[in-house]
Structure formats: structure tokens, C-alpha cells
C-alpha positions as CSV (number, residue, x, y, z in Angstrom):
1,M,-0.6,-0.1,0.0
2,N,1.3,3.7,-0.7
3,Q,1.9,6.0,1.4
4,L,1.5,9.2,1.8
5,V,3.9,11.6,1.5
6,V,3.6,15.7,2.4
7,V,5.8,17.3,0.2
8,E,6.9,21.1,0.8
9,V,8.8,24.2,-0.7
10,L,10.1,26.3,1.8
11,T,10.3,29.8,0.0
12,A,10.9,33.3,0.4
13,S,10.2,36.5,-1.4
14,Y,13.2,37.5,-2.5
15,C,13.9,34.2,-3.9
16,S,14.2,34.7,-7.6
17,R,14.6,30.8,-7.7
18,C,11.5,29.8,-6.0
19,Q,9.0,29.9,-8.5
20,K,11.4,28.0,-10.4
21,A,10.7,25.0,-7.2
22,K,7.8,25.3,-6.9
23,S,7.3,24.6,-10.9
24,L,9.3,21.8,-10.1
25,V,7.9,20.4,-7.8
26,K,4.5,20.4,-9.6
27,D,5.5,19.0,-12.1
28,V,7.1,16.4,-10.4
29,I,4.0,15.9,-8.4
30,S,1.2,15.8,-11.3
31,E,2.5,12.1,-12.6
32,F,2.1,10.3,-9.6
33,D,-1.7,9.7,-8.4
34,E,-2.2,12.9,-6.2
35,A,-3.8,11.7,-3.6
36,N,-0.6,9.9,-1.9
37,I,0.9,13.2,-2.1
38,Q,-0.1,16.7,-0.5
39,Y,2.3,20.3,-1.1
40,R,2.6,22.5,1.0
41,E,4.3,26.1,0.1
42,I,5.7,27.4,3.3
43,N,7.3,30.9,3.5
44,V,10.2,30.7,6.1
45,V,9.6,34.5,7.4
46,E,6.2,33.3,7.8
47,E,6.6,30.3,9.6
48,I,10.4,31.0,10.8
49,D,10.1,28.3,13.6
50,Y,9.4,24.9,11.8
51,A,12.1,26.2,8.7
52,V,14.6,26.8,12.0
53,S,13.4,22.9,13.1
54,L,14.2,21.4,9.3
55,S,17.8,23.6,9.7
56,I,16.9,25.6,6.5
57,L,19.7,27.6,5.9
58,S,19.0,28.9,1.7
59,T,15.7,29.2,-0.4
60,P,14.4,27.6,-2.2
61,A,15.0,24.4,-0.3
62,I,12.1,21.2,-0.5
63,A,11.5,18.8,3.0
64,L,9.5,15.3,2.6
65,N,7.2,14.4,5.1
66,N,8.9,16.6,7.6
67,E,12.5,16.4,6.7
68,L,15.4,18.4,4.8
69,V,16.2,16.5,1.5
70,F,16.7,18.7,-0.5
71,A,19.0,22.1,0.8
72,A,19.3,22.9,-3.3
73,L,17.2,22.9,-6.2
74,P,17.6,19.6,-7.2
75,S,16.8,17.5,-11.0
76,K,13.5,16.0,-12.0
77,A,15.0,13.1,-11.5
78,K,16.2,13.0,-8.2
79,L,13.1,14.9,-6.6
80,Q,11.0,11.9,-8.7
81,Q,13.7,8.8,-6.8
82,A,12.6,10.5,-3.8
83,I,9.4,10.7,-3.9
84,R,8.7,7.1,-5.0
85,E,10.8,5.7,-2.2
86,R,8.7,7.4,0.2
87,L,5.3,5.9,-1.7
88,G,6.9,2.6,-1.3
89,N,7.4,2.4,-4.8
90,K,10.8,2.1,-5.9
């Protein structure tokens, strides 16, 4: 049975690469059964305590299931693989 995966894109309003990160994540999520994926955009300024708890040092960053997985923009293939692993579809 597939697991639920929470995909969070941590962004900041001043971040020029954050739009690209959001687009990449939405594109990758669309390739999966979206019923098993929850997507959230998190502004690190508004949720600073959460960002600190994940040890976010820069944006964009991507967390999966409340764990910082990518501290920088990953390739599409690496993001797909990370989500697949957490869904139980290696």
C-alpha cells in the first residue's frame, strides 16, 4: 500500500529561484497519484520556527514528510526518486 507523502517547498518572497522550485515540484507531483501526495508551500519568514527546525539555511528547499531532503533545487530525476521511495515504489 502506498504511503502519504507530504511535499513542502520552502520559499521566501525575495527568492528568485523559488518559482522554478514550485514549478518543478508541481510538475513532478502531477506524474504520481496525487491522492497520495500532499503539497504545501511554506514561506520561511512566516513559519520561521518550522524552517529552523528543518535547519533551512537558504531557499528554495524541499522537505518530504517533515524532513529536509533538498537544500537546493534538485534535478527532476532526483526529486522523482525521492518521492517514489517515500511512496514505497522504489
